[in-house]
C-alpha positions in Angstrom: 0.1 0.0 0.0 1.4 3.4 -1.0 1.7 6.1 1.6 -0.2 9.2 0.7 1.7 12.4 0.9 0.2 15.3 2.9 -0.9 18.2 0.8 0.8 21.5 1.4 0.5 25.1 0.6 3.3 27.4 0.0 2.9 31.2 1.1 5.7 33.7 0.5 5.5 37.3 1.6 7.9 40.3 1.5 7.3 43.8 3.0 8.7 45.6 -0.1 6.0 47.0 -2.5 7.9 45.3 -5.4 10.1 42.2 -5.7 13.1 43.8 -7.6 15.6 41.2 -6.1 13.6 38.1 -6.6 13.1 37.5 -3.0 9.7 35.7 -3.4 11.3 33.3 -6.1 13.9 32.6 -3.4 11.4 32.1 -0.7 9.5 29.8 -2.9 12.6 27.7 -3.7 13.5 27.4 -0.1 9.8 26.4 0.9 9.6 23.9 -2.0 12.8 22.2 -1.0 11.6 22.1 2.6 8.4 20.6 1.6 10.2 17.9 -0.5 12.4 17.2 2.6 9.2 16.7 4.7 7.8 14.4 1.9 4.9 16.8 1.2 2.8 17.1 -2.0 2.8 20.8 -2.9 -0.7 21.5 -4.0 -0.9 25.3 -4.3 0.9 28.5 -3.6 0.3 32.2 -3.1 2.3 35.4 -2.3 1.9 39.0 -1.1 4.1 42.1 -1.3 3.9 45.1 0.9 4.0 45.6 4.6 0.1 45.6 5.3 -0.3 44.7 9.0 -2.5 41.6 9.7 -3.7 38.9 7.7 -6.1 40.8 5.2 -3.7 40.1 2.3 -4.9 38.8 -1.2 -2.5 36.0 -1.3 -3.2 34.8 2.2 -6.9 35.2 1.7 -6.6 33.2 -1.4 -4.9 30.4 0.6 -7.9 30.6 3.0 -10.5 30.4 0.4 -8.6 27.4 -1.4 -7.6 25.3 1.6 -10.7 23.2 2.0 -11.1 22.7 -1.9 -7.6 21.4 -2.3 -7.5 19.5 1.0 -4.6 21.3 2.4 -3.0 19.7 5.5 0.1 21.8 5.8 0.9 25.5 5.4 4.7 26.4 4.6 5.9 29.8 5.4 9.5 31.2 5.8 8.8 32.3 9.4 5.9 33.4 11.6 6.5 37.2 10.6 5.2 36.3 7.1 1.8 35.6 8.6 1.8 38.8 10.5 4.2 41.0 12.7 1.3 41.7 15.0 1.6 39.0 17.7 -2.2 39.0 18.4 -3.1 38.5 14.7 -0.3 35.9 14.2 -1.6 34.0 17.3 -5.2 34.3 16.0 -4.2 33.0 12.6 -2.3 30.0 14.0 -5.0 29.1 16.3 -7.4 29.1 13.3 -5.2 26.9 11.5 -5.0 24.4 14.3 -8.8 24.4 14.4 -8.9 23.7 10.7 -6.4 20.8 11.2 -3.7 22.5 9.3 -0.1 22.4 10.4 2.2 25.4 9.8 5.8 24.8 9.3 8.8 26.9 8.8 12.2 26.0 7.8 13.7 28.6 10.4 11.4 27.9 13.2 10.0 24.4 12.8 6.4 23.9 13.5 4.5 26.9 14.4 2.1 27.2 17.0 0.6 30.2 18.8 3.4 30.5 21.2 5.7 31.3 18.4 4.1 34.7 18.0 5.1 36.2 21.4 6.7 39.6 21.9 
């Protein structure tokens, strides 16, 4: 019997209003490699640019809309700050992911839980 790979979503984010240095592509490459190391199937990706506070960003919202349709089980981010630099919003987002049954992983911080978002 073949072991089914968990489905993962890659989310990249930079604070700059434009990606003139290829930072999003670099993040994607790092997260894709990390996902492969974890034995995950990459089922989608999205990204955002700009220093908007909170989680009301188009790329993150797209993930939230697609996570159930694509049966996403893991969200890959470079670090917890990519979700939100606001600790309360970061904790709220991670708690929501836990309730949805989605694990959040970072190659820099490991498995992210709400306690990662402390000041």
